[in-house]
C-alpha positions in Angstrom: 180.5 193.5 221.6 179.8 189.9 220.5 180.0 187.7 223.8 183.3 185.9 224.6 185.4 188.7 222.4 187.9 190.2 224.0 188.4 194.0 223.0 191.6 194.6 224.1 193.3 191.0 222.9 190.9 191.0 220.0 190.2 186.9 220.7 187.3 184.7 220.4 187.6 183.3 224.1 186.6 184.4 227.2 189.5 186.8 228.6 189.5 188.5 232.2 188.9 192.0 230.4 185.1 190.9 230.2 184.7 188.7 233.2 183.8 191.5 235.6 185.5 192.1 238.9 187.9 189.3 239.5 189.5 191.2 242.7 186.8 189.6 245.4 185.9 187.1 242.7 182.1 186.9 243.8 180.8 186.5 240.0 182.4 183.3 239.4 181.7 181.9 243.4 178.1 182.7 243.2 178.0 180.9 239.9 179.9 178.0 241.5 178.0 177.9 244.5 174.3 177.9 242.9 175.5 175.2 240.3 176.8 173.0 243.4 174.4 173.7 245.9 171.1 174.3 243.5 168.3 176.9 244.6 169.8 179.0 247.5 169.2 182.2 248.9 171.3 185.4 249.4 171.8 184.8 253.1 172.8 181.3 252.9 175.3 182.1 250.0 176.9 185.2 252.1 178.6 182.6 254.5 180.0 180.3 251.5 181.6 182.8 249.5 183.4 183.8 252.8 184.7 180.3 252.9 186.0 180.5 249.3 187.5 183.8 249.2 190.6 184.9 247.8 191.7 187.5 249.8 190.9 188.3 253.7 188.9 191.1 252.3 185.3 190.4 253.7 182.8 190.4 250.9 180.0 192.9 251.8 176.3 192.2 251.4 176.2 195.0 248.9 178.6 193.4 246.6 176.8 189.9 246.8 173.4 191.4 246.1 174.6 193.7 243.2 176.2 191.0 241.5 173.2 188.8 241.9 170.8 191.3 240.2 173.7 191.7 237.2 173.8 187.7 236.7 170.0 187.7 236.7 170.1 190.3 234.2 172.5 188.6 232.2 169.9 185.7 232.1 172.8 183.5 234.4 170.5 183.4 237.4 166.7 183.5 238.1 165.1 184.5 241.5 161.6 184.3 242.7 160.3 185.3 246.4 159.8 182.2 248.7 156.8 183.0 250.9 157.0 179.5 252.6 157.5 179.4 256.6 157.7 181.7 259.0 159.4 185.3 258.7 159.4 187.8 255.8 159.7 186.4 252.0 163.0 185.5 251.1 164.2 185.6 247.3 166.0 182.7 246.2 168.4 182.0 243.0 168.6 179.2 240.9 171.3 179.1 238.1 170.2 179.0 234.4 171.9 176.9 231.4 173.3 180.3 230.4 174.8 180.8 234.2 176.4 177.2 234.0 177.7 177.9 230.3 178.9 181.4 232.2 180.5 179.0 234.8 182.7 177.0 232.5 183.9 180.6 231.1 185.2 181.3 234.1 186.7 177.9 234.5 188.7 178.5 231.5 189.7 182.2 232.3 190.9 181.3 236.0 192.8 178.4 234.5 194.7 180.9 232.3 195.0 183.2 234.9 196.4 180.7 237.7 198.8 179.6 235.0 200.1 183.0 234.5 200.5 183.6 238.1 202.1 180.3 239.0 205.1 181.5 236.3 204.6 185.2 237.4 205.9 183.6 240.9 208.3 180.8 239.7 210.1 184.1 238.2 210.1 186.4 241.2 211.6 183.4 243.2 214.6 183.1 240.6 215.0 186.8 240.9 215.1 186.5 244.7 217.1 183.8 244.8 219.5 185.0 241.9 219.9 188.1 244.1 220.4 186.1 247.2 223.5 184.5 245.3 225.1 187.8 244.2 225.1 189.1 247.3 226.8 186.0 248.8 
């Protein structure tokens, strides 16, 4: 399937259908954090992910590392072992140009989603207010 193609909607633009698991918001957050911070270790990213979480659900370490591996497999992130300092070697991750473009795709997708969610919330609020008026 061509990059950016939505198999459900048939559109040539980024769509939530092809953007992975949005529920925990891990992928776009990792891309954002790597763009903002530059090279980072998985452990460093863990705390920052929780600060930006959309839900109160704790982001599991397994989800973090699975997502980093998938981003690397897709060419959005590169990693290497850092053997400097005391302690065991640590894997350090860095955003690629493809990853930066993928972050911009997420920006578009999340912008559309935010607009849709705001419209939905407004409609539900109107419905509730109408129901309360009808019951008076």
